[in-house]
Residue frames relative to the residue before (quaternion, step in Angstrom):
aa qw qx qy qz dx dy dz
M 1.0000 0.0000 0.0000 0.0000 0.00 0.00 0.00
K 0.6364 0.4900 -0.3443 0.4861 3.69 0.91 -0.97
L 0.6781 0.5251 -0.2950 0.4212 3.58 0.79 -0.95
T 0.6607 0.5086 -0.3011 0.4628 3.38 1.09 -0.82
N 0.6028 0.5670 -0.3058 0.4708 3.58 1.16 -0.75
R 0.6559 0.4874 -0.2796 0.5041 3.57 1.06 -0.90
L 0.6745 0.4861 -0.3017 0.4667 3.58 0.79 -0.79
L 0.6469 0.5019 -0.3081 0.4845 3.58 1.01 -0.79
A 0.6390 0.4962 -0.3293 0.4869 3.68 1.13 -0.69
L 0.6469 0.5280 -0.3149 0.4512 3.58 0.97 -0.81
F 0.6454 0.5248 -0.2810 0.4786 3.51 1.03 -0.99
S 0.7011 0.4723 -0.3132 0.4328 3.51 0.81 -0.83
I 0.6073 0.5366 -0.3271 0.4860 3.55 1.15 -0.72
A 0.6522 0.4962 -0.3050 0.4851 3.67 0.98 -0.82
L 0.6568 0.5094 -0.2967 0.4703 3.57 1.03 -0.79
A 0.6444 0.5000 -0.3018 0.4937 3.64 1.00 -0.72
T 0.6112 0.5258 -0.3508 0.4764 3.51 1.06 -0.83
L 0.7362 0.4551 -0.2249 0.4475 3.74 0.78 -1.04
Y 0.5413 0.6033 -0.4129 0.4153 3.57 1.20 -0.32
C 0.0515 0.8320 -0.5406 0.1136 3.57 -0.44 1.16
V 0.3229 -0.6889 0.6219 0.1854 3.53 -1.28 0.55
S 0.4611 -0.6900 0.4992 0.2492 3.56 -1.04 0.99
V 0.0039 0.7466 -0.6648 -0.0260 3.60 -1.04 0.72
N 0.3662 -0.7161 0.5489 0.2278 3.58 -0.98 0.81
A 0.0646 0.7639 -0.6396 0.0568 3.74 -1.08 0.71
E 0.4277 -0.6643 0.5760 0.2099 3.39 -1.50 0.35
I 0.0743 0.7794 -0.6218 -0.0188 3.48 -1.05 0.66
H 0.3524 -0.7473 0.5401 0.1602 3.55 -1.14 0.96
K 0.1182 -0.7831 0.6099 0.0283 3.43 -1.03 0.96
W 0.1069 0.7716 -0.6139 0.1277 3.53 -0.81 1.06
V 0.3135 -0.7024 0.6171 0.1659 3.43 -1.53 0.51
D 0.3562 -0.7574 0.5142 0.1872 3.64 -0.79 1.11
E 0.7583 -0.3882 0.2898 0.4362 3.57 -1.31 0.09
K 0.7152 0.4432 -0.2759 0.4646 3.56 1.08 -0.52
G 0.5395 -0.6840 0.3204 0.3720 3.46 1.39 -0.03
V 0.4352 0.7027 -0.4164 0.3788 3.35 1.35 0.63
T 0.3197 -0.7560 0.5298 0.2134 3.59 -0.61 1.02
H 0.0930 -0.7862 0.6099 0.0346 3.54 -1.03 0.92
Y 0.1597 -0.7503 0.6326 0.1063 3.54 -1.26 0.42
S 0.1273 0.7860 -0.5972 0.0972 3.55 -0.93 0.80
E 0.6239 -0.5508 0.4240 0.3571 3.50 -1.39 0.41
F 0.7706 0.3058 -0.1300 0.5439 3.71 1.19 -0.75
A 0.5303 -0.6198 0.4688 0.3389 3.48 -1.07 0.54
P 0.4398 -0.7092 0.4700 0.2876 3.68 -0.87 0.82
P 0.5127 -0.6447 0.4436 0.3532 3.67 -0.85 0.69
Q 0.8633 0.0555 -0.1042 0.4907 3.49 -1.08 1.00
T 0.6409 0.4817 -0.3955 0.4481 3.51 0.82 0.87
D 0.4689 -0.6421 0.5144 0.3215 3.61 -1.03 0.59
S 0.0460 0.8107 -0.5824 0.0390 3.69 -0.79 0.83
N 0.3575 -0.6917 0.5788 0.2424 3.52 -1.12 0.63
V 0.2671 -0.7467 0.5837 0.1745 3.53 -1.03 0.83
E 0.0463 -0.7938 0.6049 0.0431 3.52 -0.73 0.96
Q 0.3789 -0.6617 0.5969 0.2495 3.64 -1.19 0.71
I 0.0349 0.7867 -0.6158 0.0262 3.47 -0.86 0.80
E 0.3860 -0.6875 0.5600 0.2545 3.62 -1.26 0.48
V 0.1767 -0.7781 0.6001 0.0568 3.51 -0.81 1.09
E 0.3379 -0.7695 0.5033 0.2011 3.57 -0.87 0.81
K 0.1101 -0.7973 0.5910 0.0533 3.60 -0.56 0.99
T 0.4255 -0.6992 0.5118 0.2609 3.56 -1.04 0.91
P 0.4948 -0.6695 0.4528 0.3193 3.59 -0.86 0.63
E 0.5996 -0.6251 0.3615 0.3452 3.67 -0.86 0.78
D 0.7394 0.4483 -0.2762 0.4196 3.60 0.97 -0.66
T 0.3428 0.7523 -0.4874 0.2810 3.58 1.31 0.33
D 0.6759 0.4960 -0.3203 0.4411 3.54 0.86 -0.86
Q 0.6165 0.5128 -0.3332 0.4959 3.56 1.08 -0.68
K 0.6841 0.4421 -0.3218 0.4827 3.71 0.82 -0.76
Y 0.5860 0.5565 -0.3713 0.4571 3.64 1.13 -0.65
Q 0.6596 0.5063 -0.2907 0.4735 3.68 0.89 -0.94
Q 0.6356 0.5450 -0.3209 0.4427 3.54 1.01 -0.87
M 0.6514 0.5028 -0.2781 0.4955 3.59 1.04 -1.08
K 0.6632 0.5063 -0.3212 0.4479 3.56 0.88 -0.95
D 0.6784 0.4936 -0.3067 0.4496 3.54 0.92 -0.78
R 0.6135 0.5472 -0.3048 0.4808 3.52 1.21 -0.74
V 0.6816 0.4504 -0.3144 0.4835 3.62 0.92 -0.86
S 0.5877 0.5459 -0.3681 0.4703 3.62 1.15 -0.62
K 0.6672 0.5116 -0.3068 0.4461 3.56 0.75 -0.87
E 0.6549 0.4669 -0.3144 0.5042 3.66 1.12 -0.75
N 0.5897 0.5483 -0.3940 0.4432 3.65 0.99 -0.47
E 0.6614 0.5008 -0.3194 0.4581 3.50 0.95 -1.00
L 0.6703 0.4811 -0.3380 0.4527 3.62 0.87 -0.82
E 0.5678 0.5535 -0.3762 0.4793 3.67 1.12 -0.58
K 0.6534 0.4957 -0.3319 0.4660 3.73 0.86 -0.93
E 0.6157 0.5715 -0.3212 0.4372 3.54 1.02 -0.91
E 0.6322 0.5326 -0.2676 0.4951 3.50 0.94 -1.19
K 0.7143 0.4395 -0.3025 0.4528 3.67 0.63 -0.92
R 0.6520 0.4978 -0.3388 0.4606 3.54 0.96 -0.70
L 0.6508 0.5152 -0.3116 0.4626 3.58 1.02 -0.60
D 0.6040 0.5530 -0.3550 0.4510 3.61 1.07 -0.70
K 0.6624 0.5258 -0.2990 0.4420 3.60 0.96 -0.81
M 0.6755 0.5386 -0.2927 0.4097 3.62 1.08 -0.74
S 0.4887 -0.6319 0.5028 0.3302 3.55 -1.13 0.39
E 0.7032 -0.4818 0.2814 0.4407 3.58 -1.16 0.29
L 0.6312 0.5293 -0.3186 0.4690 3.64 1.05 -0.79
E 0.7020 0.4664 -0.2970 0.4488 3.51 0.89 -1.00
K 0.5720 0.5630 -0.3685 0.4692 3.60 1.27 -0.47
K 0.6859 0.4816 -0.2796 0.4684 3.58 0.85 -0.88
E 0.6490 0.4753 -0.3572 0.4746 3.59 1.05 -0.61
Y 0.6508 0.5448 -0.3082 0.4297 3.50 1.04 -0.96
K 0.6347 0.5001 -0.3377 0.4827 3.68 1.03 -0.78
I 0.5986 0.5448 -0.3325 0.4841 3.70 1.01 -0.78
I 0.7003 0.4886 -0.2711 0.4443 3.57 0.68 -1.01
K 0.6471 0.5162 -0.2842 0.4838 3.49 1.07 -0.94
K 0.6933 0.4351 -0.3270 0.4724 3.63 0.87 -0.70
N 0.6250 0.5298 -0.3429 0.4594 3.53 1.11 -0.61
C 0.6579 0.4637 -0.3524 0.4774 3.60 1.00 -0.65
S 0.6407 0.4852 -0.3943 0.4457 3.74 0.92 -0.54
L 0.6469 0.4624 -0.3720 0.4789 3.66 0.99 -0.59
A 0.6039 0.5542 -0.3844 0.4248 3.67 0.89 -0.55
R 0.6588 0.5085 -0.2987 0.4671 3.46 0.96 -0.97
K 0.6469 0.5225 -0.2999 0.4675 3.62 0.93 -0.79
N 0.6423 0.5082 -0.2975 0.4906 3.48 0.97 -0.81
V 0.6069 0.4896 -0.3855 0.4933 3.71 0.83 -0.63
K 0.6995 0.4845 -0.3178 0.4183 3.62 0.71 -0.90
V 0.6543 0.5187 -0.3083 0.4559 3.47 0.97 -0.95
L 0.6998 0.4806 -0.2604 0.4600 3.71 0.98 -0.98
Q 0.6475 0.4800 -0.3543 0.4742 3.60 1.08 -0.55
D 0.5751 0.5259 -0.4255 0.4600 3.66 1.16 -0.04
K 0.2602 -0.8571 0.4266 0.1252 3.65 -0.44 1.17
S 0.3666 0.7170 -0.5138 0.2957 3.34 1.24 0.60
N 0.5816 -0.5792 0.4101 0.3977 3.66 -1.19 0.45
R 0.0177 0.7953 -0.6033 0.0566 3.55 -0.12 1.09
K 0.3324 -0.7129 0.5721 0.2322 3.57 -1.14 0.47
F 0.2335 -0.7620 0.6027 0.0395 3.46 -1.13 0.88
K 0.1660 -0.7386 0.6239 0.1938 3.58 -1.02 0.49
D 0.3548 -0.6958 0.5864 0.2150 3.56 -1.06 0.91
S 0.7614 -0.4064 0.2962 0.4090 3.41 -1.49 0.06
K 0.6733 0.4641 -0.2943 0.4946 3.60 1.12 -0.31
G 0.5634 -0.6574 0.3498 0.3579 3.52 1.26 -0.14
N 0.4250 0.7039 -0.4031 0.4018 3.37 1.50 0.23
V 0.3698 -0.7149 0.5627 0.1885 3.72 -0.94 1.01
T 0.0761 0.7966 -0.5931 0.0886 3.49 -0.80 1.15
F 0.2729 -0.7011 0.6131 0.2410 3.51 -1.32 0.18
F 0.4081 -0.7312 0.5025 0.2154 3.49 -1.15 0.90
D 0.3359 -0.6954 0.5897 0.2364 3.53 -0.96 0.69
D 0.7254 -0.4543 0.2817 0.4336 3.56 -1.25 0.35
E 0.6451 0.5054 -0.3407 0.4608 3.69 0.88 -0.81
T 0.6830 0.5060 -0.2994 0.4334 3.55 0.77 -1.05
R 0.6292 0.5389 -0.2885 0.4801 3.57 1.07 -0.91
A 0.6883 0.4644 -0.3051 0.4663 3.61 0.89 -0.92
A 0.5962 0.5380 -0.3522 0.4807 3.60 1.16 -0.72
K 0.6684 0.4730 -0.3210 0.4759 3.73 0.79 -0.82
I 0.6078 0.5308 -0.3622 0.4666 3.55 0.86 -0.75
K 0.6830 0.4901 -0.2874 0.4591 3.54 0.68 -1.08
Q 0.6532 0.5358 -0.2826 0.4543 3.55 0.90 -0.80
A 0.6497 0.4814 -0.2738 0.5208 3.59 1.07 -0.81
Q 0.6280 0.5391 -0.2966 0.4765 3.54 0.96 -1.03
D 0.6711 0.4827 -0.3047 0.4729 3.65 0.72 -0.95
Y 0.6575 0.5116 -0.3311 0.4430 3.53 0.84 -0.65
I 0.6787 0.4590 -0.3061 0.4848 3.52 0.98 -0.86
D 0.6172 0.5263 -0.3500 0.4686 3.62 0.92 -0.68
K 0.6969 0.4800 -0.2671 0.4612 3.64 0.86 -0.80
N 0.8561 0.2503 -0.0627 0.4478 3.57 0.72 -1.04
C 0.7472 0.4513 -0.1761 0.4551 3.48 1.23 -0.67
T 0.3482 0.7775 -0.4982 0.1615 3.75 1.06 0.12
D 0.7862 0.2978 -0.1505 0.5202 3.66 1.03 -0.77
I 0.6531 0.4802 -0.3312 0.4829 3.58 1.29 0.24
K 0.2693 -0.7883 0.5430 0.1055 3.43 -0.92 1.18
């Protein structure tokens, strides 16, 4: 499955690279005094040359963007593979703990983002009461979440 995904990604990149748009161009062909055939974009001075119409392939402009998207997708798949390998080496208890920590890290990161938004958001406390955080409380909560991230989430994405 993983190999199939990689091959599909590589095939897609190759296909995107080969996808071209036709553009017409002129090319001049001439033979010099030594009998050597030359091709150029411009006619040579004081020489008879034949003008040939050719089709030049032009790469579409969005190829770089698609390439970057594919590269990001492959990178994400590689991270998932590393995660799977890490989980395979762990015992069942370690796996459960790891999943809990990973979920907590995700929640802590989301909390930091929400708390850094200075809009007047309502928050429910543990008793279900709705409150607004003042700047000091907001800063303390951000520090608390960031401390958790720094302590527990350094190698967890």
